[in-house]
Rosetta silent file (secondary structure, phi, psi, omega in degrees, C-alpha in Angstrom):
SEQUENCE: XXXXXXXXXXXXXXXXXXXXXXXXXXXXXXXXXXXXXXXXXXXXXXXXXXXXXXXXXXXXXXXXXXXXXXXXXXXXXXXXXXXXXXXXXXXXXXXXXXXXXXXXXXXXXXXXXXXXXXXXXXXXXXXXXXXXXXXXXXXXXXXXXXXXXXXXXXXXXXXXXXXXXXXXXXXXXXXXXXXXXXXXXXXXXXXXXXXXXXXXXXXXXXXXXXXXXXXXXXXXXXXXXXXXXXXXXXXXXXXXXXXXXXXXXXXXXXXXXXXXXXXXXXXXXXXXXXXXXXXXXXXXXXXXXXXXXXXXXXXXXXXXXXXXX
SCORE:     score description
SCORE:     0.000 S_00000001
   1 L     0.000  -43.885 -178.514  127.129  -38.512  -49.132 S_00000001
   2 H   -64.991  -44.233  179.082  124.594  -40.957  -47.704 S_00000001
   3 H   -61.640  -32.344  179.188  126.356  -43.964  -49.211 S_00000001
   4 H   -70.029  -40.176 -178.448  129.616  -42.714  -47.661 S_00000001
   5 H   -66.754  -42.653 -174.783  128.075  -42.347  -44.196 S_00000001
   6 L   -99.366    9.949 -178.802  126.464  -45.802  -44.175 S_00000001
   7 L   -66.191  -29.030  177.836  129.153  -47.585  -46.191 S_00000001
   8 L  -122.559  143.544  175.899  130.648  -48.943  -42.964 S_00000001
   9 L   -77.011  117.634  179.359  128.884  -50.163  -39.839 S_00000001
  10 L  -135.465  159.309  175.739  129.838  -47.798  -37.057 S_00000001
  11 H   -55.561  -30.713  179.002  128.346  -46.839  -33.683 S_00000001
  12 H   -63.273  -42.323  178.877  127.483  -43.494  -35.305 S_00000001
  13 H   -60.167  -49.875 -178.763  125.257  -45.227  -37.878 S_00000001
  14 H   -63.742  -41.152  179.913  123.370  -47.204  -35.249 S_00000001
  15 H   -63.010  -43.438 -179.534  123.026  -44.176  -32.981 S_00000001
  16 H   -61.641  -45.415 -179.007  121.711  -42.044  -35.833 S_00000001
  17 H   -66.045  -42.742  179.248  119.101  -44.621  -36.846 S_00000001
  18 H   -61.846  -43.366  178.458  117.970  -45.195  -33.235 S_00000001
  19 H   -61.871  -42.732  178.990  117.593  -41.438  -32.689 S_00000001
  20 H   -64.403  -39.150  176.722  115.569  -41.121  -35.896 S_00000001
  21 H   -59.505  -47.761 -179.387  113.319  -44.003  -34.828 S_00000001
  22 H   -61.089  -43.109 -179.099  112.664  -42.291  -31.504 S_00000001
  23 H   -62.435  -51.482 -177.373  111.967  -38.954  -33.177 S_00000001
  24 H   -67.557  -35.482  178.987  109.529  -40.338  -35.755 S_00000001
  25 H   -63.517  -49.029 -176.836  107.859  -42.622  -33.202 S_00000001
  26 H   -75.725  -28.227  173.272  107.162  -39.833  -30.720 S_00000001
  27 H   -60.538  -38.158  178.741  106.197  -37.357  -33.451 S_00000001
  28 H   -74.213  -39.503 -175.557  103.430  -39.765  -34.380 S_00000001
  29 H   -70.280  -30.640 -177.261  102.421  -40.538  -30.798 S_00000001
  30 H   -74.828   -5.379  174.256  102.040  -36.924  -29.704 S_00000001
  31 H   -64.395  -28.442  178.196   99.229  -36.514  -32.228 S_00000001
  32 H  -137.694   85.136 -170.699   97.059  -38.205  -29.605 S_00000001
  33 H   -80.010    9.902 -176.676   98.709  -37.734  -26.179 S_00000001
  34 H   -61.805  -24.588 -177.608   95.907  -39.329  -24.112 S_00000001
  35 H   -67.768  -18.870 -176.571   98.052  -42.447  -23.606 S_00000001
  36 H   -61.894  -35.347 -177.202  100.469  -40.484  -21.397 S_00000001
  37 H   -96.077    4.822  178.820   98.044  -40.553  -18.445 S_00000001
  38 L  -112.944  118.017 -173.626   96.949  -44.173  -18.978 S_00000001
  39 H   -62.056  -44.206 -177.249   99.304  -46.738  -17.462 S_00000001
  40 H   -66.727  -45.919  179.437   98.298  -49.648  -19.693 S_00000001
  41 H   -63.757  -37.332  177.401   98.429  -47.600  -22.911 S_00000001
  42 H   -63.005  -43.322  177.463  101.746  -46.116  -21.827 S_00000001
  43 H   -62.993  -38.761  179.867  103.162  -49.590  -21.231 S_00000001
  44 H   -64.374  -40.695  178.767  101.846  -50.673  -24.632 S_00000001
  45 H   -64.848  -40.879  179.223  103.584  -47.752  -26.374 S_00000001
  46 H   -65.188  -41.975  179.234  106.857  -48.542  -24.624 S_00000001
  47 H   -65.377  -37.682  176.556  106.584  -52.230  -25.582 S_00000001
  48 H   -59.835  -46.692 -179.926  105.838  -51.216  -29.176 S_00000001
  49 H   -61.761  -41.357  179.883  108.955  -49.066  -29.274 S_00000001
  50 H   -63.282  -42.715 -179.974  111.057  -51.884  -27.806 S_00000001
  51 H   -67.934  -36.412  178.203  109.801  -54.385  -30.388 S_00000001
  52 H   -65.561  -45.158  177.832  110.407  -51.915  -33.223 S_00000001
  53 H   -63.159  -42.097  178.688  113.972  -51.282  -32.058 S_00000001
  54 H   -62.002  -34.921  179.032  114.534  -55.015  -31.612 S_00000001
  55 H   -65.188  -37.239  177.970  113.302  -55.556  -35.179 S_00000001
  56 H   -62.374  -46.211 -179.168  115.948  -53.143  -36.491 S_00000001
  57 H   -70.233  -29.843  178.493  118.739  -55.026  -34.773 S_00000001
  58 H   -68.525  -44.185  179.523  117.253  -58.353  -35.871 S_00000001
  59 H   -65.517  -35.264  176.801  117.213  -57.395  -39.559 S_00000001
  60 H   -65.688  -40.113  178.641  120.788  -56.147  -39.208 S_00000001
  61 H   -64.356  -42.183 -177.988  121.798  -59.450  -37.606 S_00000001
  62 H   -60.995  -47.822 -176.075  120.142  -61.479  -40.385 S_00000001
  63 H   -71.600  -33.806 -178.199  121.942  -59.721  -43.242 S_00000001
  64 H   -78.344  -44.474 -174.972  125.341  -59.643  -41.518 S_00000001
  65 H   -66.735  -30.463 -174.296  125.365  -63.148  -40.054 S_00000001
  66 L  -107.082   14.117  174.832  124.318  -64.822  -43.303 S_00000001
  67 L    69.104   20.578  178.841  126.473  -62.845  -45.719 S_00000001
  68 L   -83.237  -10.019  178.344  123.529  -61.077  -47.369 S_00000001
  69 L  -149.730  151.176  176.242  125.183  -57.738  -46.790 S_00000001
  70 L   -80.717 -172.090 -176.618  128.692  -56.469  -46.285 S_00000001
  71 L   -78.962   75.661  179.023  129.840  -54.505  -43.268 S_00000001
  72 L  -142.175  176.686 -177.714  127.589  -51.491  -43.846 S_00000001
  73 L  -109.080   19.626 -177.237  124.483  -49.830  -42.447 S_00000001
  74 H   -62.235  -39.557 -174.727  122.319  -49.905  -45.568 S_00000001
  75 H   -61.822  -48.723 -177.485  119.870  -52.482  -44.192 S_00000001
  76 H   -68.060  -31.166  177.907  118.865  -50.550  -41.071 S_00000001
  77 H   -68.473  -46.154  177.747  118.569  -47.326  -43.076 S_00000001
  78 H   -61.500  -41.343 -179.216  116.291  -48.933  -45.660 S_00000001
  79 H   -59.676  -42.157  177.669  114.218  -50.551  -42.909 S_00000001
  80 H   -63.627  -47.136 -177.426  113.641  -47.129  -41.337 S_00000001
  81 H   -62.880  -39.053 -179.779  112.738  -45.496  -44.659 S_00000001
  82 H   -70.195  -36.826  178.700  110.247  -48.211  -45.567 S_00000001
  83 H   -64.054  -33.567 -178.793  108.528  -48.063  -42.167 S_00000001
  84 H   -65.403  -18.075  175.969  108.024  -44.305  -42.618 S_00000001
  85 H   -62.319  -31.502 -174.587  105.749  -45.058  -45.566 S_00000001
  86 H  -130.088   75.607 -175.720  103.158  -46.346  -43.099 S_00000001
  87 H   -63.448  -19.557  178.505  103.431  -44.432  -39.785 S_00000001
  88 H   -65.814  -11.788  172.423  100.213  -45.987  -38.465 S_00000001
  89 H   -54.990  -34.847 -178.663  102.364  -49.056  -37.837 S_00000001
  90 H   -65.060   -7.248  178.887  103.413  -47.226  -34.661 S_00000001
  91 H  -118.747   14.405 -175.968   99.854  -47.703  -33.378 S_00000001
  92 L  -121.973   85.777 -175.352   99.337  -51.346  -34.340 S_00000001
  93 H   -61.630  -39.599 -177.610  100.772  -53.640  -31.642 S_00000001
  94 H   -60.265  -42.556 -179.809   99.504  -56.912  -33.160 S_00000001
  95 H   -68.826  -41.080 -179.995  101.267  -56.286  -36.454 S_00000001
  96 H   -64.807  -44.592  179.674  104.493  -55.134  -34.761 S_00000001
  97 H   -64.491  -45.738 -179.717  104.580  -58.165  -32.438 S_00000001
  98 H   -60.837  -41.095 -179.026  103.775  -60.591  -35.276 S_00000001
  99 H   -63.385  -38.819  179.630  106.468  -59.046  -37.466 S_00000001
 100 H   -63.737  -42.885  179.129  109.108  -59.488  -34.764 S_00000001
 101 H   -67.204  -33.120  175.480  108.296  -63.189  -34.411 S_00000001
 102 H   -66.672  -34.672  176.500  108.423  -63.572  -38.198 S_00000001
 103 H   -66.165  -36.994  175.559  111.895  -62.021  -38.159 S_00000001
 104 H   -61.632  -39.711  178.597  112.944  -64.633  -35.598 S_00000001
 105 H   -67.849  -43.992 -179.706  111.649  -67.291  -37.997 S_00000001
 106 H   -61.996  -38.003  178.017  113.369  -65.723  -41.004 S_00000001
 107 H   -57.567  -43.838 -178.315  116.648  -65.623  -39.096 S_00000001
 108 H   -71.697  -36.831 -177.030  116.493  -69.391  -38.555 S_00000001
 109 H   -72.408  -38.991  178.805  115.414  -70.186  -42.112 S_00000001
 110 H   -66.967  -37.693 -178.954  118.110  -68.098  -43.786 S_00000001
 111 H   -74.839   -5.253 -179.723  120.785  -69.653  -41.568 S_00000001
 112 H   -64.680  -18.187 -179.356  119.597  -73.116  -42.611 S_00000001
 113 H   -63.801  -20.477  178.248  122.037  -72.959  -45.536 S_00000001
 114 H   -74.357  -16.347 -179.609  124.848  -73.855  -43.129 S_00000001
 115 L    63.559   15.773  176.195  123.135  -77.257  -42.583 S_00000001
 116 L   -96.466  132.219  179.156  124.073  -77.080  -38.891 S_00000001
 117 L    51.775   45.569 -174.122  121.318  -77.979  -36.376 S_00000001
 118 H   -62.924  -37.847 -178.876  118.836  -78.036  -39.255 S_00000001
 119 H   -66.497  -41.264  177.730  116.076  -79.767  -37.277 S_00000001
 120 H   -63.230  -39.177 -179.093  116.258  -77.227  -34.457 S_00000001
 121 H   -67.976  -40.272  178.784  116.108  -74.377  -36.978 S_00000001
 122 H   -65.050  -44.301  178.898  113.088  -75.832  -38.771 S_00000001
 123 H   -63.926  -46.533 -178.988  111.241  -76.360  -35.496 S_00000001
 124 H   -60.279  -46.144 -179.030  112.138  -72.889  -34.190 S_00000001
 125 H   -61.848  -44.418  178.834  111.095  -71.157  -37.405 S_00000001
 126 H   -63.047  -42.329 -179.338  107.788  -73.037  -37.497 S_00000001
 127 H   -60.149  -47.536 -177.630  107.170  -72.301  -33.829 S_00000001
 128 H   -67.978  -33.056  177.615  107.707  -68.539  -34.246 S_00000001
 129 H   -65.692  -42.944  179.266  105.506  -68.431  -37.353 S_00000001
 130 H   -69.021  -33.183  174.336  102.627  -70.068  -35.487 S_00000001
 131 H   -64.748  -43.266  178.269  103.162  -67.679  -32.568 S_00000001
 132 H   -60.148  -35.185 -178.652  103.009  -64.748  -35.028 S_00000001
 133 H   -68.141  -18.948  175.338   99.731  -66.128  -36.400 S_00000001
 134 H   -70.523  -26.321  177.945   98.160  -65.709  -32.961 S_00000001
 135 H   -91.036  -36.453  177.505   98.610  -61.952  -33.382 S_00000001
 136 L  -141.001  102.047 -164.526   97.815  -61.824  -37.128 S_00000001
 137 H   -52.354  -45.188 -172.142   96.183  -65.049  -38.245 S_00000001
 138 H   -73.963    1.364  169.762   97.201  -65.127  -41.899 S_00000001
 139 H   -63.306  -13.810  177.577  100.871  -65.012  -40.943 S_00000001
 140 H   -60.209  -21.643  178.512  100.360  -68.768  -40.875 S_00000001
 141 H   -63.363  -22.202 -179.966  101.014  -68.627  -44.647 S_00000001
 142 H   -67.479   -9.884  175.534  104.681  -68.070  -43.880 S_00000001
 143 H   -63.978  -22.451  174.415  104.858  -71.765  -43.010 S_00000001
 144 H   -58.260  -36.894 -179.784  105.159  -72.171  -46.803 S_00000001
 145 H   -65.172  -32.193  176.716  108.598  -70.591  -46.465 S_00000001
 146 H   -63.780  -45.937 -179.118  109.588  -73.355  -44.036 S_00000001
 147 H   -69.123  -33.611  174.180  108.710  -76.042  -46.576 S_00000001
 148 H   -61.905  -42.629  179.576  110.517  -74.102  -49.319 S_00000001
 149 H   -65.294  -38.107  177.128  113.610  -74.063  -47.103 S_00000001
 150 H   -62.906  -42.933  179.226  113.290  -77.796  -46.469 S_00000001
 151 H   -61.734  -40.532 -178.495  113.145  -78.416  -50.233 S_00000001
 152 H   -67.445  -35.089 -166.621  116.266  -76.300  -50.775 S_00000001
 153 H  -121.455  -46.083 -168.782  118.395  -77.889  -48.067 S_00000001
 154 L  -135.662   45.980 -174.212  117.182  -80.990  -46.200 S_00000001
 155 L   -75.529  -18.803 -174.037  114.358  -82.602  -48.155 S_00000001
 156 L   -75.121  -23.648  179.957  115.756  -86.135  -48.015 S_00000001
 157 L   -91.260  112.006 -174.970  115.171  -86.581  -44.287 S_00000001
 158 H   -62.102  -24.311 -178.171  111.446  -87.248  -43.790 S_00000001
 159 H   -65.528  -28.350  179.129  111.646  -86.081  -40.161 S_00000001
 160 H   -66.235  -28.705  179.241  112.189  -82.511  -41.308 S_00000001
 161 H   -74.613  -21.386 -177.526  108.759  -82.545  -42.971 S_00000001
 162 H   -87.351  -26.797 -173.552  107.109  -83.531  -39.694 S_00000001
 163 H   -56.357  -41.247  177.821  108.735  -80.865  -37.508 S_00000001
 164 H   -58.863  -34.039  179.680  106.405  -77.977  -38.532 S_00000001
 165 H   -72.724  -32.638  174.918  103.414  -80.050  -37.402 S_00000001
 166 H   -67.179  -39.142  176.690  105.100  -80.744  -34.066 S_00000001
 167 H   -63.290  -40.525  176.988  105.660  -77.002  -33.696 S_00000001
 168 H   -60.653  -41.985  178.471  101.971  -76.432  -34.464 S_00000001
 169 H   -63.295  -42.076 -179.571  101.047  -78.903  -31.733 S_00000001
 170 H   -62.772  -45.806  179.517  103.362  -77.161  -29.254 S_00000001
 171 H   -66.104  -38.593  179.471  101.906  -73.696  -29.965 S_00000001
 172 H   -62.266  -42.699  179.596   98.357  -75.098  -29.834 S_00000001
 173 H   -63.953  -44.932  178.874   98.953  -76.619  -26.400 S_00000001
 174 H   -62.294  -43.852 -179.546  100.414  -73.368  -25.059 S_00000001
 175 H   -63.788  -42.088  179.407   97.546  -71.341  -26.532 S_00000001
 176 H   -63.312  -38.983  177.500   94.912  -73.670  -25.061 S_00000001
 177 H   -62.922  -45.143  179.525   96.531  -73.399  -21.626 S_00000001
 178 H   -64.630  -41.251 -179.491   96.546  -69.599  -21.850 S_00000001
 179 H   -64.656  -34.304  176.834   92.947  -69.534  -23.108 S_00000001
 180 H   -69.733  -39.984 -178.972   91.826  -71.657  -20.158 S_00000001
 181 H   -66.538  -43.079 -175.143   93.638  -69.431  -17.660 S_00000001
 182 L  -101.202   11.218  175.660   92.273  -66.173  -19.101 S_00000001
 183 L    57.080   48.645  176.833   88.868  -67.603  -20.158 S_00000001
 184 L   -94.909  130.861  176.056   89.401  -67.003  -23.881 S_00000001
 185 L   -78.179  103.114 -173.376   86.982  -68.717  -26.257 S_00000001
 186 H   -63.073  -39.608 -178.645   89.469  -70.400  -28.610 S_00000001
 187 H   -65.804  -45.753  178.823   86.898  -71.207  -31.313 S_00000001
 188 H   -65.117  -35.433  179.236   85.564  -67.657  -31.376 S_00000001
 189 H   -56.490  -45.567 -177.581   89.143  -66.331  -31.317 S_00000001
 190 H   -84.058  -28.350  178.232   89.981  -68.025  -34.618 S_00000001
 191 H   -61.704  -35.738 -179.303   86.541  -67.582  -36.208 S_00000001
 192 H   -74.182  -25.951 -172.986   87.000  -63.816  -36.078 S_00000001
 193 H  -102.306  -30.934 -177.809   90.505  -63.975  -37.562 S_00000001
 194 L   -83.409   60.682 -178.131   90.388  -66.849  -40.062 S_00000001
 195 L  -123.717  139.459  177.711   88.489  -64.770  -42.602 S_00000001
 196 E  -102.747  129.118  179.930   89.456  -64.019  -46.197 S_00000001
 197 L  -142.480  112.972 -177.017   88.740  -60.539  -47.533 S_00000001
 198 L   -89.810   -7.334 -175.598   90.136  -59.373  -50.884 S_00000001
 199 L   -67.912  139.115  177.410   88.620  -55.886  -50.809 S_00000001
 200 L  -124.564   76.373 -177.487   91.032  -52.956  -50.781 S_00000001
 201 L  -137.395   35.115 -173.292   88.802  -50.019  -49.902 S_00000001
 202 L   -94.388   -3.014 -170.987   90.040  -49.075  -46.454 S_00000001
 203 L   -63.178  128.416  177.966   91.787  -45.793  -47.302 S_00000001
 204 L   -83.308  -24.814  179.087   90.881  -42.939  -44.969 S_00000001
 205 L  -156.447  173.807 -178.234   92.412  -40.345  -47.275 S_00000001
 206 H   -69.138  -22.224 -178.746   94.335  -39.965  -50.526 S_00000001
 207 H   -69.301  -36.902  175.503   97.655  -39.872  -48.687 S_00000001
 208 H   -65.312  -41.101  177.404   97.281  -43.500  -47.564 S_00000001
 209 H   -62.604  -43.281  179.187   96.434  -44.441  -51.129 S_00000001
 210 H   -64.335  -40.368  179.042   99.467  -42.496  -52.364 S_00000001
 211 H   -61.273  -42.269  178.179  101.763  -44.145  -49.820 S_00000001
 212 H   -63.864  -42.425 -178.543  100.623  -47.580  -50.995 S_00000001
 213 H   -64.724  -44.927  179.430  101.146  -46.652  -54.638 S_00000001
 214 H   -65.484  -42.395  179.427  104.655  -45.289  -54.080 S_00000001
 215 H   -62.307  -40.280  179.023  105.594  -48.290  -51.921 S_00000001
 216 H   -62.375  -41.283  179.489  104.319  -50.661  -54.629 S_00000001
 217 H   -66.424  -43.222  178.597  106.460  -48.902  -57.259 S_00000001
 218 H   -63.271  -43.059  179.475  109.552  -48.969  -55.018 S_00000001
 219 H   -61.383  -44.579  179.934  108.960  -52.651  -54.224 S_00000001
 220 H   -60.083  -40.366  179.808  108.616  -53.526  -57.889 S_00000001
 221 H   -60.623  -49.344 -175.788  111.909  -51.776  -58.644 S_00000001
 222 H   -74.071  -34.576  178.725  113.917  -53.673  -56.010 S_00000001
 223 H   -66.727  -45.516  178.476  112.228  -57.055  -56.621 S_00000001
 224 H   -62.362  -41.166  178.100  112.880  -56.858  -60.380 S_00000001
 225 H   -59.767  -43.371 -179.299  116.459  -55.778  -59.671 S_00000001
 226 H   -66.739  -45.595 -176.979  117.004  -58.776  -57.395 S_00000001
 227 H   -64.766  -41.610 -176.425  115.438  -61.302  -59.761 S_00000001
 228 H   -76.040  -22.071 -178.504  117.311  -60.045  -62.841 S_00000001
 229 H  -106.281    0.575 -174.635  120.716  -59.871  -61.142 S_00000001
 230 H   -59.155  -39.952 -177.225  120.481  -63.010  -59.014 S_00000001
 231 H   -65.829  -20.441 -179.425  122.443  -65.166  -61.427 S_00000001
 232 H   -92.075   -2.695 -178.985  125.379  -62.737  -61.237 S_00000001
 233 L   -89.899  163.693 -179.587  125.591  -62.851  -57.453 S_00000001
 234 L   -55.222  137.167 -176.640  127.764  -65.313  -55.469 S_00000001
 235 H   -58.175  -31.770 -174.418  126.422  -68.858  -55.681 S_00000001
 236 H   -65.737  -23.530 -177.516  126.537  -69.281  -51.910 S_00000001
 237 H  -104.819    4.821 -177.247  123.757  -66.728  -51.340 S_00000001
 238 H   -59.228  -50.301 -177.729  121.423  -67.781  -54.172 S_00000001
 239 H   -65.553  -35.169  179.051  119.125  -69.913  -52.034 S_00000001
 240 H   -63.781  -44.547  179.304  119.044  -67.269  -49.300 S_00000001
 241 H   -67.708  -34.537  176.829  117.952  -64.588  -51.755 S_00000001
 242 H   -63.743  -39.318  177.057  115.370  -66.929  -53.256 S_00000001
 243 H   -66.775  -36.114  178.197  113.906  -67.417  -49.779 S_00000001
 244 H   -64.974  -44.003  178.125  113.893  -63.652  -49.268 S_00000001
 245 H   -63.177  -43.626  177.763  112.002  -63.118  -52.540 S_00000001
 246 H   -61.687  -40.061  178.373  109.538  -65.874  -51.593 S_00000001
 247 H   -59.856  -41.177  179.253  109.107  -64.248  -48.171 S_00000001
 248 H   -62.071  -46.816 -177.330  108.202  -60.960  -49.852 S_00000001
 249 H   -69.568  -32.300  174.211  105.524  -62.519  -52.047 S_00000001
 250 H   -65.085  -40.652  177.888  104.049  -64.446  -49.113 S_00000001
 251 H   -61.032  -40.287  177.037  103.859  -61.141  -47.212 S_00000001
 252 H   -63.578  -40.062  178.441  101.981  -59.597  -50.146 S_00000001
 253 H   -63.874  -40.295  177.251   99.574  -62.560  -50.110 S_00000001
 254 H   -59.866  -43.747  178.310   98.976  -62.043  -46.371 S_00000001
 255 H   -62.092  -43.592 -174.047   98.136  -58.401  -47.067 S_00000001
 256 H   -66.925  -39.915 -172.905   95.781  -59.254  -49.935 S_00000001
 257 H   -95.945   -8.532 -175.987   93.669  -61.871  -48.136 S_00000001
 258 E   -71.186  142.012  171.435   93.612  -60.426  -44.609 S_00000001
 259 L   -78.152  172.896 -178.942   90.394  -58.940  -43.199 S_00000001
 260 L    48.758   48.409 -173.010   90.425  -55.519  -41.500 S_00000001
 261 L   -65.478  146.107  173.593   92.965  -54.515  -44.127 S_00000001
 262 L  -158.348  165.197  177.735   95.301  -51.560  -43.646 S_00000001
 263 H   -61.973  -22.098 -179.092   98.672  -50.392  -44.898 S_00000001
 264 H   -56.956  -33.162 -176.769  100.119  -51.627  -41.596 S_00000001
 265 H   -63.988  -18.356  178.408   99.954  -55.212  -42.872 S_00000001
 266 H   -74.170   -5.693  175.034  102.661  -54.386  -45.394 S_00000001
 267 H   -56.511  -33.086 -178.875  105.108  -54.314  -42.492 S_00000001
 268 H   -65.244  -22.439 -179.393  105.581  -58.050  -43.099 S_00000001
 269 H   -90.544   -9.915 -172.600  107.004  -57.272  -46.548 S_00000001
 270 H   -71.346  -39.683 -179.277  109.446  -54.619  -45.325 S_00000001
 271 H   -60.991  -53.205  177.883  112.142  -56.987  -43.982 S_00000001
 272 H   -63.292  -34.975  178.431  112.597  -58.964  -47.247 S_00000001
 273 H   -66.953  -35.980  176.247  112.353  -55.746  -49.255 S_00000001
 274 H   -60.182  -44.806  179.850  115.049  -54.218  -47.050 S_00000001
 275 H   -63.100  -41.104  179.209  117.376  -57.133  -47.777 S_00000001
 276 H   -68.265  -37.789  179.700  116.749  -56.801  -51.511 S_00000001
 277 H   -66.460  -43.444  177.742  117.266  -53.021  -51.416 S_00000001
 278 H   -63.501  -38.469  177.250  120.568  -53.363  -49.536 S_00000001
 279 H   -65.087  -35.438  178.364  121.639  -56.020  -52.038 S_00000001
 280 H   -64.391  -45.336 -178.720  120.784  -53.678  -54.914 S_00000001
 281 H   -63.178  -39.524 -179.413  122.957  -50.867  -53.515 S_00000001
 282 H   -71.340  -34.435 -177.901  125.888  -53.221  -53.010 S_00000001
 283 H   -73.757  -40.352  179.422  125.529  -54.766  -56.478 S_00000001
 284 L   -80.914  112.481 -173.715  125.293  -51.427  -58.282 S_00000001
 285 L   -84.945  -12.644 -179.151  128.749  -49.933  -58.051 S_00000001
 286 L   -72.577  114.621 -176.307  127.897  -46.518  -59.532 S_00000001
 287 H   -62.527  -39.699 -178.618  127.948  -44.145  -56.578 S_00000001
 288 H   -62.110  -44.764  179.048  125.831  -41.515  -58.331 S_00000001
 289 H   -61.396  -41.793  179.456  123.033  -43.996  -59.066 S_00000001
 290 H   -64.970  -39.946  177.761  123.036  -45.189  -55.465 S_00000001
 291 H   -62.627  -41.095  179.253  122.861  -41.624  -54.172 S_00000001
 292 H   -62.160  -44.127  178.641  119.889  -40.950  -56.439 S_00000001
 293 H   -58.129  -46.583 -179.156  118.114  -44.074  -55.131 S_00000001
 294 H   -64.021  -46.986 -176.717  118.661  -42.963  -51.529 S_00000001
 295 H   -66.223  -40.073  177.173  117.595  -39.361  -52.045 S_00000001
 296 H   -63.277  -43.987 -178.820  114.462  -40.314  -53.981 S_00000001
 297 H   -66.883  -39.259  177.723  113.538  -42.866  -51.328 S_00000001
 298 H   -62.832  -44.738  179.068  114.177  -40.391  -48.489 S_00000001
 299 H   -61.414  -43.776  179.507  111.976  -37.770  -50.165 S_00000001
 300 H   -64.657  -42.399 -178.482  109.189  -40.325  -50.714 S_00000001
 301 H   -64.487  -47.502 -178.958  109.430  -41.609  -47.128 S_00000001
 302 H   -65.276  -39.235  179.499  109.351  -38.153  -45.536 S_00000001
 303 H   -63.716  -49.107 -177.495  106.495  -37.019  -47.774 S_00000001
 304 H   -66.494  -35.635  179.674  104.327  -40.047  -47.031 S_00000001
 305 H   -64.725  -56.636 -174.132  105.144  -39.888  -43.303 S_00000001
 306 H   -70.753  -26.833  178.333  104.346  -36.221  -42.707 S_00000001
 307 H   -71.033  -20.245 -178.005  101.316  -36.262  -45.015 S_00000001
 308 L  -101.424    2.786  178.036   99.715  -38.953  -42.812 S_00000001
 309 L   -69.822    0.000    0.000  100.321  -37.252  -39.454 S_00000001
């Protein structure tokens, strides 16, 4: 039934997903309603919701525009289900903002396969990655994905290798201007964030631990599926899927080395995992198997969400 509903992209699909986002977002927020009477916190919650909604449409745009998915709603549904694993994301503005800028970068890098305006795409992707790193420092590791994309498509032109450094200079200049205006100590700003911490002992309860364990198992399933079936997929999307897989592993690395660790940091891995999950459903033609995947994932998502409220 679920595969039938989301088999085609329709206004009903988008409306349903948007309504579910609103429901789950406000269900989490009403646990602590003090923000309602605080103007700044209220504005922050509204901006969070806007960025989350924008992220849904961005991931949908990426898969449709670059031929990573057919005309269906699987991507936005998977994105919603994966976010429900970690509802505390709804209270972490830095991670949500950084993730949106990373999606802007991923959009440009995946579209690089067309070889049109390649220099602009490399600069834009690098720029957005460095902007994301201002919110979550170790997002800077995603610059590796830019160089991977250059190797895949435009490695012969030496100017493409220089563009990420020009983007770094541009973001640095903007940040220094902002820090001077708002009296931010730039050195202290990065000293607090440029820290490596491998410890994973942040769990407040067993439900957070369980959510991580289930998410890890689900991720392993879809990553293995993508890697083992990649050779059977259309040649034109091979490099795009390779970049998506690389993006996922970079996101895992960001989670592993980041200080102040939390499940929220896994948000960076949700977009590439969504693309792989949608690709799995499209590749596997057995309707019964796909229904089982959806129902199991829905049960896991709802359990982990409500157990952490």
